[in-house]
C-alpha positions in Angstrom: -0.1 0.2 0.1 1.3 3.6 -0.6 1.5 5.8 2.0 1.6 9.6 2.4 3.9 10.2 5.3 5.2 7.2 5.9 7.1 4.5 3.8 7.8 1.1 4.3 9.9 -1.8 3.3 10.9 -5.2 3.8 14.3 -6.6 4.0 15.4 -10.2 5.2 11.8 -10.4 7.3 12.3 -6.9 8.9 10.1 -4.6 8.2 11.2 -0.6 8.1 9.2 1.9 8.7 9.9 5.5 8.1 8.6 8.6 9.2 8.8 10.7 6.1 7.5 14.1 6.4 10.7 15.7 7.3 9.1 19.2 6.5 7.3 19.3 9.3 10.3 17.4 11.5 8.3 14.1 11.0 5.5 16.1 13.3 2.6 13.2 14.4 -0.8 14.0 13.0 -4.0 11.6 12.7 -3.1 10.7 9.0 0.4 9.7 9.9 -0.8 7.9 13.2 -3.7 6.1 11.2 -0.4 5.0 8.5 1.9 3.7 10.9 -0.9 1.6 12.6 -2.4 0.2 9.2 1.3 -0.9 8.1 2.3 -2.7 11.4 -1.2 -3.9 11.8 -0.6 -5.3 7.8 2.6 -7.0 9.1 1.3 -8.2 11.8 -1.9 -10.0 9.7 0.9 -11.5 8.0 3.3 -13.9 9.0 6.5 -12.8 6.7 7.6 -9.7 9.3 9.9 -10.9 12.4 11.0 -7.8 13.8 10.1 -3.7 13.2 12.5 -0.9 12.9 10.7 2.7 13.0 13.1 5.6 12.1 12.8 8.8 11.0 13.4 10.8 7.4 15.4 14.0 8.0 17.2 16.0 10.6 14.4 15.6 13.6 13.6 11.8 14.8 10.3 13.2 15.6 9.3 16.5 16.9 5.9 15.6 18.1 2.2 16.4 17.8 1.6 18.8 14.6 1.1 21.9 16.2 -1.5 22.9 13.8 -3.4 20.1 14.7 -4.0 21.0 17.8 -4.3 25.0 17.6 -7.3 26.0 18.0 -8.9 22.9 18.2 -12.5 22.0 19.9 -11.6 19.4 22.9 -13.7 16.9 20.9 -11.0 17.1 17.7 -8.0 17.0 20.3 -9.8 14.3 21.5 -10.0 12.2 18.2 -6.5 12.8 17.5 -5.5 11.4 20.6 -7.7 8.8 20.5 -5.5 8.3 17.0 -2.9 8.4 19.0 -4.1 5.8 21.4 -5.1 3.6 18.8 -1.3 3.1 17.4 0.1 2.9 21.0 -2.3 -0.3 21.5 -1.2 -1.8 18.4 2.3 -1.1 19.1 2.0 -3.3 22.1 -0.4 -5.7 20.6 1.7 -6.6 17.4 4.0 -9.7 17.9 7.1 -8.3 16.5 9.2 -6.8 18.4 9.7 -3.2 17.3 12.8 -0.8 17.4 13.2 2.8 17.5 16.2 3.6 15.3 16.6 7.8 16.9 19.1 10.0 14.8 18.1 13.2 15.5 15.8 14.7 17.9 12.5 12.9 19.9 10.4 15.1 21.6 6.8 15.4 23.1 5.3 12.5 21.1 8.3 11.5 19.4 9.9 11.0 23.0 6.6 9.0 23.0 6.8 7.1 20.2 10.3 6.3 20.7 9.5 5.1 24.5 6.7 3.2 23.5 8.7 1.0 21.0 10.2 -2.5 22.5 13.5 -1.4 22.1 15.5 1.9 21.4 18.9 2.6 19.6 20.0 6.3 19.3 22.6 8.1 18.0 25.6 9.2 20.6 25.6 12.7 19.1 22.8 13.8 17.1 19.6 11.7 18.9 18.1 14.1 22.2 15.1 13.2 24.1 12.6 15.2 25.7 9.0 15.7 27.1 9.2 19.3 26.1 5.6 19.9 26.3 6.1 22.6 29.2 8.0 25.0 26.8 5.0 25.7 25.1 2.4 25.6 27.8 1.0 21.9 27.2 1.5 19.2 29.5 3.0 15.9 27.7 0.0 13.8 29.1 0.1 11.3 26.8 4.4 10.8 26.9 4.3 10.5 30.5 2.1 7.3 30.2 5.6 5.5 28.0 8.2 7.0 29.3 6.7 6.9 33.0 6.9 3.3 32.8 10.5 3.3 31.4 12.3 5.6 33.5 10.3 5.8 37.1 8.7 8.6 38.8 11.7 10.9 39.7 13.1 10.9 36.3 9.9 11.2 34.8 8.6 14.2 36.5 11.9 15.8 36.6 11.9 15.7 32.2 8.0 17.0 32.8 9.1 19.6 34.7 11.7 21.0 33.5 11.1 20.0 29.1 14.8 19.3 29.0 16.4 17.3 26.0 18.3 14.7 27.0 21.6 13.1 25.5 21.3 9.6 24.5 23.8 9.4 27.4 21.9 10.3 29.9 19.1 8.2 28.3 20.6 5.3 28.4 21.3 5.7 32.2 17.9 6.6 32.8 16.3 3.4 31.0 14.8 5.3 28.4 16.7 3.5 25.6 18.9 0.4 25.2 21.9 1.0 23.2 24.1 4.1 22.3 26.2 3.9 18.8 28.0 6.0 17.2 26.4 8.3 14.5 27.8 6.9 11.3 26.7 3.3 12.6 23.4 3.6 13.8 21.7 2.0 11.1 24.3 -0.7 11.1 24.0 -1.6 15.0 20.3 -1.1 14.7 20.2 -3.5 11.9 22.4 -5.7 13.5 20.4 -5.5 16.3 17.5 -6.5 14.0 18.9 -9.3 12.6 19.6 -11.0 16.1 16.4 -11.4 17.1 15.1 -11.8 13.8 16.7 -15.2 14.2 14.4 -16.7 16.8 10.9 -18.3 16.3 8.4 -15.5 15.2 5.6 -17.2 17.2 8.0 -17.0 20.2 9.0 -13.4 19.5 5.0 -12.1 20.2 4.6 -14.6 23.1 7.7 -13.1 25.0 6.1 -9.8 24.1 2.8 -10.8 25.2 4.1 -11.9 28.4 6.1 -9.3 29.2 3.6 -6.7 29.0 0.9 -8.9 30.5 2.2 -9.5 33.1 4.2 -6.1 33.8 1.1 -4.3 35.7 0.2 -7.5 37.6 1.2 -8.3 41.3 4.0 -10.8 41.5 1.5 -13.7 42.5 -0.8 -12.8 39.9 2.1 -12.9 37.7 3.5 -16.1 38.5 0.5 -17.4 38.0 -0.2 -16.1 34.9 3.3 -17.0 33.6 2.6 -20.5 34.8 0.0 -21.0 32.5 1.8 -19.5 29.4 4.4 -21.6 30.3 2.2 -24.5 30.1 0.7 -23.7 26.8 4.1 -22.2 25.6 5.6 -26.0 25.8 3.0 -27.3 23.5 4.3 -25.0 20.6 5.7 -26.7 17.4 8.4 -24.6 17.7 9.0 -25.3 21.4 8.8 -29.1 20.7 11.5 -28.5 17.7 13.6 -26.4 19.9 13.4 -28.9 23.1 14.1 -31.7 20.4 17.1 -29.8 18.4 18.7 -29.5 22.3 18.6 -32.6 23.2 19.8 -34.3 19.8 22.7 -31.3 20.0 21.4 -29.7 16.9 20.9 -26.3 15.7 16.9 -26.1 15.7 15.0 -25.6 12.3 11.5 -23.4 13.3 8.8 -23.7 11.3 8.2 -20.6 8.9 5.1 -19.6 9.8 
């Protein structure tokens, strides 16, 4: 499918989704978010894609929501915009493919939210910056708070909200917002290497891993263990697990079925 605000391609069972609105610093809007949702859902509905990389075209990874879609809007129209954002974030959680953000430049406000909502983040050492910058324009980053607070914890999240500061890749790594820092000229290479490493696994089990993590994270410890016990019982019956255990016993490399 041809998109207006994003591009998509597939290589070696890895889907590459590029924010492609450089004239607006890849500002998010209803149409772009609908396109991201559609692309991810289409890849999830198929069986080819194992891992997704989200990156941005131009100097900025993502500058947040397009201010022209918020300014002078009604509560109803703005609520609709952020309902679209919620639907996109929900799909990012629900699809079985691990999603990696490849952040080369600034990721602020909704852009920081987008990166934080990805399962993993690789960031450029010099070019990447992260921040919930709404305070600078008199607007609280309410939706970014959801994903960021779950990545960095209460104190750091509140610091980000109260200052509107932009943080370096090294600082973001230290606070737990990202997974890996790469030299700027090696960012694509190192992100691709991570995606390839993940793509060696079973697509089914990658999906289960993602489901179990997000399913248990807000449970009590006791609830989480009961949930995990059931998932272990079910998971042992999957063809991929049977093949994996058999290969291990036979001291050979498993050959997972092509889903």
